[in-house]
Each structure stands twice: as structure tokens, then as C-alpha cells.
C-alpha positions in Angstrom: -14.5 -20.0 -0.3 -16.5 -20.2 2.9 -13.4 -21.4 4.8 -11.6 -18.2 3.7 -14.4 -16.0 4.9 -14.5 -17.8 8.2 -10.7 -17.5 8.5 -10.8 -13.8 8.0 -13.7 -13.4 10.4 -11.7 -15.2 13.1 -8.8 -12.8 12.8 -11.0 -9.7 12.6 -13.0 -10.9 15.7 -9.8 -11.4 17.6 -8.6 -8.0 16.5 -11.9 -6.4 17.6 -11.7 -8.1 21.0 -8.0 -7.1 21.3 -9.0 -3.5 20.7 -11.7 -3.8 23.4 -9.2 -5.4 25.8 -6.7 -2.6 25.3 -9.2 0.3 25.2 -12.2 -1.0 27.2 -14.0 2.3 27.5 -13.9 3.1 23.8 -17.0 3.5 21.6 -17.9 1.3 18.6 -16.8 3.9 16.0 -13.2 3.5 17.3 -13.3 -0.3 18.0 -14.4 -1.3 14.5 -11.5 0.3 12.5 -9.0 -0.4 15.3 -10.2 -4.0 15.5 -9.7 -4.3 11.7 -6.1 -3.0 12.1 -5.3 -5.5 14.9 -6.9 -8.3 12.8 -4.8 -7.4 9.7 -1.7 -7.3 11.9 -2.3 -10.8 13.2 -3.1 -12.0 9.7 0.3 -10.7 8.5 2.4 -11.9 11.4 1.2 -15.3 12.4 0.9 -17.3 9.2 4.3 -15.9 8.2 5.8 -16.9 11.5 4.7 -20.5 11.2 5.7 -20.5 7.5 9.3 -20.1 8.6 9.0 -23.6 10.1 6.4 -25.4 7.9 6.5 -23.5 4.6 3.7 -21.2 3.5 0.9 -23.7 3.3 -2.1 -25.1 5.1 -0.1 -26.3 8.2 1.1 -22.7 8.8 -2.4 -21.4 8.2 -4.0 -23.8 10.7 -1.3 -23.1 13.3 -1.9 -19.4 13.0 -5.6 -19.9 13.3 -5.1 -22.0 16.4 -3.0 -19.3 18.1 -5.6 -16.6 17.2 -8.4 -18.8 18.6 -6.4 -19.1 21.9 -5.9 -15.4 22.0 -9.5 -14.8 21.3 -10.6 -17.1 24.1 -8.1 -15.5 26.5 -9.3 -12.0 25.7 -12.9 -13.1 26.2 -12.1 -14.7 29.6 -10.0 -11.8 30.9 -12.0 -8.9 29.5 -13.5 -6.7 32.1 -16.0 -5.1 29.7 -18.1 -7.7 28.0 -21.0 -5.3 27.8 -22.1 -4.1 24.5 -19.8 -1.3 23.3 -21.5 2.1 23.6 -21.8 4.7 20.9 -20.7 8.2 21.6 -22.2 11.4 20.2 -19.9 11.4 17.2 -20.5 7.8 16.1 -22.9 8.7 13.3 -20.7 11.6 12.3 -17.8 9.4 11.5 -19.8 6.9 9.4 -21.6 9.6 7.5 -18.2 11.2 6.8 -16.7 7.8 5.6 -19.7 6.5 3.7 -19.2 8.4 0.4 -15.5 7.5 0.1 -16.1 3.9 1.2 -18.7 3.5 -1.5 -16.4 5.0 -4.2 -13.4 2.9 -3.0 -15.4 -0.4 -3.0 -16.8 0.3 -6.4 -13.3 1.0 -7.8 -12.0 -2.2 -6.2 -14.8 -4.1 -7.9 -14.0 -2.6 -11.4 -10.2 -2.6 -11.0 -9.3 -6.0 -9.5 -9.7 -8.9 -11.9 -12.9 -7.6 -13.3 -14.2 -10.2 -15.8 -15.9 -8.9 -19.0 -16.9 -11.5 -21.6 -14.1 -13.9 -20.7 -11.5 -11.1 -20.6 -10.1 -9.4 -17.5 -10.3 -5.6 -17.2 -9.0 -3.0 -14.8 -8.9 0.8 -14.4 -6.2 3.4 -15.0 -4.5 3.3 -11.7 -4.2 -0.5 -11.4 -2.9 -1.1 -15.0 0.7 -0.9 -13.9 1.0 -2.3 -10.4 -1.7 -4.9 -10.2 0.0 -7.6 -12.3 3.0 -7.5 -10.0 0.9 -7.9 -6.8 -1.2 -10.7 -8.3 2.0 -12.5 -9.3 3.6 -12.2 -5.9 0.4 -13.3 -4.1 0.0 -16.4 -6.4 3.7 -17.3 -6.3 3.9 -17.3 -2.5 0.7 -19.4 -2.3 1.5 -22.0 -4.9 5.3 -22.4 -4.2 5.0 -22.6 -0.4 8.5 -21.1 -0.2 9.1 -18.9 2.7 10.8 -16.5 2.9 10.1 -16.4 -0.8 12.8 -15.9 -3.5 12.3 -13.2 -6.1 10.1 -14.8 -8.8 10.6 -12.1 -11.5 14.2 -13.2 -12.2 15.9 -16.5 -12.9 18.2 -17.9 -10.3 18.1 -17.1 -6.6 17.5 -13.5 -5.7 16.6 -11.9 -2.3 13.0 -10.8 -2.0 13.7 -7.3 -0.8 10.1 -6.1 -1.4 7.9 -5.9 1.8 6.1 -9.1 1.1 3.8 -9.4 4.1 1.4 -7.1 2.2 1.0 -10.0 -0.2 1.0 -12.9 2.2 -2.2 -11.5 3.8 -3.9 -12.6 0.5 -1.7 -15.6 -0.3 -3.1 -17.3 2.8 -6.6 -17.3 1.3 -5.3 -18.8 -1.9 -3.8 -21.6 0.3 -7.2 -22.1 1.8 -8.9 -22.4 -1.6 -10.2 -19.0 -2.5 -9.9 -17.8 -6.1 -7.4 -15.1 -6.8 -9.8 -12.2 -7.0 -11.5 -13.1 -3.7 -8.1 -13.7 -2.0 -6.9 -10.3 -3.2 -9.9 -8.5 -1.9 -10.7 -10.2 1.4 -8.0 -8.4 3.5 -8.3 -5.2 1.4 -11.8 -4.5 2.6 -11.1 -4.3 6.3 -7.8 -2.5 5.6 -9.7 0.2 3.8 -12.2 0.5 6.7 -9.2 0.7 9.1 -7.4 3.5 7.1 -10.5 5.7 6.7 -11.8 5.1 10.2 -8.5 5.6 12.0 -7.5 8.8 10.3 -10.9 10.2 11.3 -10.4 9.0 14.9 -6.9 10.5 15.0 -8.2 13.8 13.7 -11.0 13.9 16.2 -8.7 13.0 19.1 -6.1 15.6 18.1 -8.5 18.4 17.1 -11.2 17.6 19.7 -14.1 18.1 17.3 -16.0 15.9 14.9 -16.6 18.6 12.3 -12.9 19.5 12.1 -12.2 15.7 11.9 -14.5 15.5 8.8 -12.8 18.5 7.2 -9.3 17.0 7.8 -10.5 13.7 6.4 -11.6 15.2 3.1 -8.7 17.6 2.9 -6.4 14.5 2.9 -8.4 11.9 0.9 -10.2 14.3 -1.6 -7.8 17.2 -1.3 -5.7 18.5 -4.2 -3.8 21.4 -5.5 -4.5 23.7 -8.4 -3.7 21.4 -11.3 -7.3 21.6 -12.5 -6.5 25.1 -13.9 -4.4 23.4 -16.7 -7.6 21.8 -18.0 -9.9 24.9 -18.1 -8.5 26.3 -21.4 -11.0 24.6 -23.6 -13.8 22.0 -23.7 -11.4 19.4 -25.2 -8.8 20.0 -22.5 -11.4 19.4 -19.8 -12.8 16.3 -21.5 -9.3 15.0 -21.9 -9.2 14.4 -18.1 -11.7 11.5 -18.6 -10.2 10.0 -21.8 -6.4 10.4 -21.5 -4.1 8.1 -19.7 -2.8 9.9 -16.6 -3.8 13.4 -17.7 -5.6 14.4 -14.5 -5.5 17.4 -12.3 -3.5 15.4 -9.7 -1.2 13.5 -12.1 -0.1 15.5 -15.1 3.6 15.1 -15.4 3.8 17.3 -18.4 3.0 20.3 -16.1 4.9 18.8 -13.1 1.7 17.9 -11.3 2.4 14.7 -9.4 0.6 15.0 -6.0 -1.7 12.1 -6.7 -5.0 11.4 -5.0 -4.4 9.0 -2.0 -7.4 6.8 -2.7 -7.2 6.1 -6.4 -3.4 6.3 -6.9 -2.1 5.0 -3.6 -4.5 2.9 -1.6 -6.2 1.0 -4.4 -3.2 0.1 -6.7 -0.4 0.0 -4.0 -1.0 -2.8 -1.5 2.1 -1.9 0.6 0.8 1.6 1.1 -2.7 0.4 2.0 -1.6 -2.2 4.5 1.1 0.1 5.8 -1.4 2.8 6.5 -3.7 0.2 8.0 -1.1 -0.2 10.8 0.5 3.3 10.8 -2.7 5.3 11.3 -3.9 3.4 14.4 -0.3 3.5 15.7 -0.4 7.3 15.4 -3.7 7.3 17.3 -2.2 5.2 20.1 1.0 7.2 20.0 -0.9 10.5 20.5 -2.6 9.0 23.6 0.5 7.3 24.8 2.9 10.3 24.4 0.9 13.5 24.3 -1.9 12.5 26.7 0.3 10.5 29.0 -1.4 7.2 28.9 1.8 5.2 29.4 0.0 1.8 29.5 -0.6 2.0 25.8 3.0 1.3 24.9 2.3 -2.4 24.7 -0.8 -2.2 22.5 1.1 0.1 20.2 4.1 -2.2 20.0 2.1 -5.3 19.4 0.1 -3.6 16.6 3.1 -2.6 14.6 5.3 -5.7 15.0 4.9 -6.8 11.3 5.0 -3.2 9.9 8.5 -3.2 8.3 7.6 -6.0 6.0 4.2 -4.6 5.3 5.4 -1.2 4.4 8.9 -0.1 5.2 8.3 3.6 4.6 5.5 3.6 7.2 7.8 1.9 9.6 10.4 4.7 9.1 7.7 7.3 9.4 6.6 5.9 12.8 10.2 5.8 14.0 10.6 9.5 13.3 7.3 10.4 14.9 8.3 8.4 18.0 11.6 10.1 18.1 10.0 13.5 18.2 7.5 12.2 20.7 10.3 10.9 22.9 12.0 14.3 22.9 8.6 15.9 23.9 8.4 13.4 26.8 11.9 14.3 28.0 11.1 18.1 27.8 7.7 18.2 29.4 7.4 15.2 31.6 9.4 14.2 34.7 12.1 11.7 33.9 10.8 9.0 36.2 10.7 5.2 35.8 7.0 5.3 35.1 7.5 7.7 32.3 10.7 6.4 30.7 10.3 2.6 31.0 7.3 2.4 28.6 9.5 4.1 26.0 12.2 1.6 26.7 9.8 -1.3 26.3 8.4 0.1 23.0 11.9 0.6 21.6 13.2 -2.8 22.8 10.2 -4.9 21.6 9.9 -3.2 18.2 13.7 -2.9 17.8 14.2 -6.7 18.2 11.2 -7.7 16.1 11.9 -5.2 13.3 15.6 -5.9 13.0 14.9 -9.7 12.8 12.6 -9.0 9.9 14.6 -6.4 8.1 18.2 -7.6 8.3 17.9 -10.4 5.8 15.4 -8.7 3.6 14.8 -4.9 3.3 18.1 -3.7 4.9 20.1 -6.3 3.0 18.5 -5.2 -0.2 19.2 -1.5 0.6 22.9 -2.4 0.9 23.2 -4.8 -2.0 20.6 -3.4 -4.4 21.1 -1.1 -7.3 20.5 2.7 -7.0 19.0 2.4 -3.5 19.6 4.9 -0.6 21.3 8.1 -1.8 21.3 11.9 -1.3 18.9 13.9 -3.5 17.5 17.3 -2.8 14.0 18.6 -3.7 12.2 15.3 -4.4 11.0 15.0 -8.0 11.1 18.7 -8.7 14.8 18.4 -9.2 15.7 16.3 -12.2 19.3 16.0 -13.3 20.2 18.9 -11.0 17.8 21.3 -12.7 14.6 22.7 -11.1 11.4 22.1 -13.0 9.6 24.8 -10.9 10.3 27.3 -8.3 10.6 25.3 -5.0 7.6 26.9 -3.3 5.5 27.1 -6.5 5.9 23.4 -7.0 4.3 22.6 -3.7 1.7 25.4 -3.9 0.3 24.2 -7.3 0.6 20.5 -6.3 -0.8 20.6 -2.7 -2.8 23.8 -2.8 -4.5 25.5 0.1 -3.2 23.0 2.7 0.4 24.0 1.8 -0.5 27.7 1.7 -2.0 27.6 5.2 0.6 25.5 7.0 2.4 28.3 8.7 -0.7 30.1 10.1 -2.1 26.7 11.0 1.0 25.9 12.9 0.9 29.2 14.8 -2.8 28.6 15.6 -2.2 25.1 16.9 -1.6 24.0 20.5 1.8 23.0 21.8 1.0 19.3 21.6 -0.3 19.6 18.1 2.8 21.5 17.0 5.0 18.7 18.4 3.0 16.0 16.6 3.4 18.0 13.4 7.1 18.4 14.2 7.4 14.6 13.7 5.8 15.2 10.2 8.4 18.0 9.5 11.2 15.6 10.4 9.7 13.1 7.9 9.4 15.9 5.2 13.0 17.0 5.8 14.4 13.5 5.5 12.3 12.8 2.4 13.6 16.0 0.8 17.2 15.1 1.0 17.5 11.3 1.0 16.0 8.8 -1.5 15.4 5.3 -0.1 14.7 3.4 -3.3 15.6 3.6 -7.0 12.5 5.5 -7.9 12.8 9.0 -6.4 9.1 9.5 -6.8 8.4 6.8 -4.2 9.5 9.1 -1.4 5.9 10.3 -1.6 5.1 7.3 0.7 6.9 9.4 3.4 5.7 12.8 2.3 2.0 11.8 2.5 2.4 11.2 6.2 3.7 14.7 6.6 0.9 16.0 4.5 -1.7 14.1 6.5 -0.6 15.8 9.7 -0.7 19.1 7.9 -4.3 18.5 6.9 -5.1 18.2 10.6 -3.7 21.6 11.5 -5.2 23.3 8.5 -8.6 21.8 9.2 -8.4 23.2 12.7 -7.5 26.7 11.4 -10.2 26.7 8.8 -12.8 25.3 11.2 -12.1 28.0 13.7 -12.0 30.8 11.2 -15.3 29.8 9.5 -17.1 29.2 12.8 -16.4 32.9 13.7 -18.1 34.2 10.7 -21.3 35.9 11.8 -23.8 35.0 9.0 -24.7 31.5 8.0 -24.8 32.4 4.3 -21.2 33.7 4.6 -20.1 30.5 6.3 -21.7 28.5 3.6 -19.9 30.4 0.9 -16.6 30.0 2.8 -17.1 26.3 3.1 -18.0 26.0 -0.6 -14.9 28.0 -1.6 -12.6 25.9 0.6 -14.1 22.7 -0.9 -13.8 23.9 -4.5 -10.2 25.2 -4.2 -9.0 22.4 -2.0 -10.8 19.4 -3.6 -12.0 20.1 -7.1 -8.9 18.5 -8.7 -9.3 15.3 -6.8 -13.0 15.1 -7.6 -12.2 15.2 -11.3 -9.4 12.6 -10.7 -11.8 10.2 -8.9 -14.4 10.8 -11.7 -11.8 9.8 -14.3 -10.9 6.7 -12.4 -14.5 5.7 -12.1 -15.0 5.7 -15.9 -11.6 4.3 -16.8 -11.6 0.8 -18.3 -8.7 -1.1 -19.9 -8.3 -4.7 -20.8 -5.6 -6.4 -18.8 -5.7 -9.9 -20.1 -7.5 -11.5 -23.1 -9.5 -14.7 -22.9 -6.6 -16.6 -24.5 -4.2 -15.3 -21.9 -6.5 -16.3 -19.1 -6.7 -19.8 -20.6 -2.9 -20.0 -20.8 -2.7 -19.0 -17.1 -5.3 -21.5 -16.1 -3.4 -24.3 -17.9 -0.1 -23.3 -16.4 -1.7 -23.2 -12.9 -3.1 -26.7 -13.3 -0.2 -28.5 -15.1 3.2 -26.7 -14.4 5.3 -27.6 -11.4 5.3 -24.9 -8.7 9.0 -24.2 -9.2 8.9 -24.3 -13.1 10.9 -21.5 -14.8 9.3 -20.0 -17.9 11.0 -18.0 -20.7 8.6 -15.2 -21.7 8.8 -11.6 -22.8 9.3 -9.0 -20.1 6.0 -7.2 -20.6 4.5 -6.3 -17.2 1.2 -8.0 -17.9 2.7 -11.4 -18.4 -0.1 -13.9 -17.5 2.4 -16.7 -16.7 3.6 -14.7 -13.7 0.7 -12.4 -12.9 -2.1 -14.9 -13.1 -0.4 -18.3 -12.6 2.4 -17.1 -10.2 5.2 -19.0 -11.9 8.8 -17.8 -12.1 9.9 -16.2 -15.3 13.5 -15.6 -16.5 13.2 -11.8 -16.6 10.4 -9.6 -15.5 9.5 -6.1 -16.6 12.1 -3.5 -15.9 9.4 -1.3 -14.5 9.3 -3.8 -11.6 12.8 -5.3 -11.2 14.7 -2.0 -11.7 12.6 -0.2 -9.1 13.1 -3.0 -6.7 16.8 -2.4 -6.9 17.6 -5.6 -8.8 20.5 -6.0 -11.2 18.9 -7.9 -14.1 21.6 -7.4 -16.7 22.3 -11.2 -17.1 18.7 -12.2 -17.2 17.8 -9.6 -19.8 20.7 -10.7 -22.0 19.8 -14.3 -21.6 16.2 -13.6 -22.5 17.2 -12.0 -25.7 19.7 -14.7 -26.7 17.2 -17.5 -26.0 14.7 -15.9 -28.3 16.9 -14.6 -31.1 19.9 -17.0 -31.1 18.8 -20.0 -28.9 21.1 -22.8 -28.0 20.7 -25.8 -25.7 23.6 -25.0 -23.4 22.1 -21.6 -22.5 18.7 -23.2 -21.9 20.3 -25.7 -19.6 22.5 -23.1 -17.8 19.4 -21.2 -16.8 17.2 -24.2 -16.1 14.4 -23.1 -18.5 11.5 -25.5 -18.3 9.1 -23.8 -20.8 9.3 -21.3 -23.6 6.4 -19.1 -24.5 5.7 -17.5 -27.9 3.0 -14.9 -28.2 2.4 -11.5 -29.7 4.5 -9.7 -27.1 7.5 -11.9 -28.0 7.1 -11.2 -31.8 6.8 -7.4 -31.0 10.0 -7.4 -28.9 12.3 -9.9 -30.5 13.4 -11.3 -33.8 12.4 -14.7 -32.4 13.4 -18.1 -33.7 10.4 -20.2 -32.9 11.3 -22.6 -35.7 14.4 -23.7 -33.7 12.2 -24.7 -30.7 9.5 -26.3 -32.9 12.2 -28.6 -34.5 13.5 -29.8 -31.1 10.8 -29.6 -28.4 7.1 -30.7 -28.1 4.3 -28.2 -27.9 3.1 -28.3 -24.3 0.2 -25.9 -24.8 -1.3 -23.7 -27.5 -4.3 -21.6 -28.4 -5.0 -19.0 -31.0 -2.6 -16.5 -29.4 0.3 -18.5 -28.1 2.3 -21.6 -28.1 4.4 -23.0 -25.2 7.2 -25.5 -25.7 8.3 -27.9 -23.0 12.1 -28.0 -22.8 12.8 -30.6 -20.1 10.2 -33.3 -19.5 
């Protein structure tokens, strides 16, 4: 455990020193979140790079640490500013702004991620679906040592088209001996600090004001639309927010409310989004200074930061490309076309282009071509289902996003030229996300739309801040601020409250015991026949391959699982030895989920194969010794 903490500290220290090296005159409030981002970038890139040669194991981890140590010493030796970083006037403002959401987020991580209660494992509402998948991927990569990994949720050899570097940043700590909960959380904590800190820093840099930065921060992270109105009809309706499963003012599909809260429904349950934003937001900060403030030397720090981004979060990589495209056009329009202006853009494009294509060609791009229901045309995001509008186009966004959407046009007119161009990159992201779907789940285009929304929050915060500051009486300003906070944030406040009190059992004590036994006694490449429920402990907690995972995972990863699903049913309901041999099944699990889903023939297995493991809830038969 201590080794894992020391390993993370080494990477974060190197990231902090890299941030100081690239931006030597920066204050501590910027260096801390930016250093976390560089540290996570190194943690994603270097162990994976060495794993290509040595496999994902201790040798790769040690080699990565050695390189980081060399980089750290080099940065210390060549740094021109070894004095203590100074604190500017807005240092305290940032941390006071971040503190409430940091405390809420860390508390939710504690209660949602492998939270042990009397021998069982519990979680919250938002993590009930996605967490088992992430845990399984983390554990599979760590215990198999296979890199690049094959897809463990289907039998046979399938390409891992999911951006798996968001999982390897935790797998490396499993390799070093940390337990699964600790390994999961170790990189998440600095990533959260990076996301919160860098969006505040971006807002302050773009808006030039700490108060406006705080408003933009809360409009994005605690902002919401008018979905709360649906719950004001009666006391029972309102209380249903805190007792139902996804009946909140930001996620109520019955009323076409789907603009979820970024903290509880994106950052906490979706690791790819969290780690993607961990790199994207500091990249936008550097892009603003590089492009719109003319600091051309920052092209290299920007490029180095985002080298692993496509396999951390492909949507964030695409968003950055579009923002850079608009920034490049801005440069051509408003700056002289000299070598000193154009060469940095060429360096950024060349370095990122080569590194990104090398990562994406055999993984994400190949999956986009070969996968099922991947890239396709589709207008009007999730408001258009089967060609029929659920709501009027504008009303859909008004009730989902609220005052930020209503004020976008006046906020754009009020903005400066540079701010308009930056938001123009967001508009390009929005336009593309409105007409093209990049994955089987149309809803997942929100991973692009939230980048557009974040930039809109910046402009609206500036407009509201300027309008409120011009009000003559302090009492009127206080009322105006209160009205903005209520209309713009009340829905998310209720959603966060619901998440805090939510509590669901993920795995029973017997399921935990099964996973522990599998982890200790099954070969790393063993293939298990199990049901396809998404909370399968053999995959999620022990990281072993299963014949067919939940359709809620494999379908939305673009996988064709027809053969595996058919074989799973045959092997439970009409088993035969030739089919077992054809798929290479090593173990067969019988538990309550199997009985609920199949007319299973356990007697057939009991007559032919020994019981490998059993407890009160399950039995596991060993097929091939």
C-alpha cells in the first residue's frame, strides 16, 4: 500500500515540477491542479508505453517510475525558479470556491466505490451501472498482464476499443499491491482536483475576474435546468426525488429531462470522462494562452500534456481538435502569417497527430469502422427518437439547461472578440454532436455537448456578473444573486442531495467470497461461463474473462455478441462437451442470477465435473483441470 502511495506521489511531484518548469511565474493555485494533470498524463502514458514491451506488470511500472525520476531530476536541475511559488490575490478565492464541491465529491467517492457494509459491498445510485465494468477492466488488465488488452467481456479474441488508459492508471497500483478500492481511488483524487481547479483557472483567465470564475464554476458543476418543476406538484412527488431510482430534476427520462449533473452522473461514475476532463481542461487553459494571448512557446507543454488523451477519453480528444481548429483559424485571421506564428501550430499538429494516430488506429478508430452501430448521422441528439420529436427543439434545451441556454445569445453579444472565438469552438462541437453520433448510444454524445456547455457557462457568468454589479443597491444585488442561484442550480442541489442519501447493495458477502477465491486460485486467462448480469463478481471483482457480459456494456461498446450470447444460453440450458471445448470454458458458475435467467441444467454438470468452489449462494464446476 505504501509503495502505491509513494508511486503516485512521484508522478504528481514530477507533474508539479513540470508545471513550474513550463509556467515558472505561475501561482500555487494554478500549479497544484495543473501539476495533478501532468502527473496523471505521465501515469497514463509511461506504464502503458513500457507495457507494450514487457507486458503490464511490475517491470513496466518500475521502468515508468525510473523515467519519471529522471524527468523530475532534470526539471529540478534546469529550473530557473526554485523559489517557493507565490500566491496571488485570488489564491484563497479559488480554494474557497472549490472546497464545498470537493468535500461532496470525496464523500460520494467514499460511499460509492466498494463501500463495505457488514461484509457486503454497497454503492450509490450513479455508480450502480458503470462501476462494475470499470472495476473489472482495472482488475483484468492488472492480473492478466496482457497489453494491449483483449476485451474480457466476451469469449474469444476481441479488440478492446474502449479508451482503456482511464483504467490502467488504477491497474498499475493493483500491480504494485494495492487493494482494488485503493487502486481505484488513488488517481481519482488528483484528477478531481485537476478538473475543478483547471476549470476555475480557465474561467478566471478568460473572464479576468475571480468572482465571475466562481459563478461560471457553479453554473457548470451545480447548474441545472427547470426539471425541478415536475416535482413541485405534491409532497410525495418531491420526496420521490430522494427515494426513486433516477427520478431527479436532472435525470427524469419520463419527462425528457436528461441534462445530468456533471459531478454525480459524469465525473464520479464515468472514469473516461473524469480523466478526459483532467487533461482537456488544462489543455483549454494552455490553448487560450497559446492561441488567444499569443504565448507561442506553450505549444509544446500543451502537446506533451495531451499525448495520451485519445485512449483516456476519445470524445475529449475530438473536442480539443475542434477547438484547436477554430483557434487556428483565429490565428490566421488576426495574426501575421510568419514562421514564429505558424511553426508552433505545425509542431502541435505534427506531434499530437503522430502520437494520436499511433494509439487510435489499432483501437478506437478500428472499432469505429468494425464495430456495430458506431458512427452515423442523427439529428437532434436524444430529443429525436425514431424520427419523432419528444419536445420542441428549443424547449427541450430550455427546460434541460435552463438560464444558461436562455442567456447564450445576449452573453455572446456581450463577450469580447477572443471570447466569442473560443465559444465558436464550442459551437462547432455542438453542431457536430447534433448531427453525428460517434457510438451506439446516442446519449453518449453528451460527452461532447458538455464541453460546449462549459464554454457557454463562462460567457453567461460574465454577462450575469456585469449586470448584477451594475445594480445600485446591495439588497437588490443580493436578491438577484439568490434568484440566479435558485433558478440555475436548485435542480442540481436536489440531485446531489439524492446522490448523498442513495445506497444500494452491489455484492453480497457470498459474492465477495466467490470473487476472492477466484482471484486467488483461478489462472489469469481462465474463461468462466456465468450469467450476463452486469454485477457479475467473477468479472467485476476478480477480473476474469467471462463468455458473455451484459448487453448494457458490450452492445454500447459496439461489439457483436450474437455468438457468445447464443453459446451462453446453450451451455446452461442444453449443455454438451463439444460446445464447452469449442469455447474453451474452464469454469461454470451457478447462482441465483443463472436460475432467474435460464432453465439451467446444473445436474448435467454435477454428474460430469467436480465442484471447484461453493458457498450458500453459488457453486462453480471445473471443466478442464
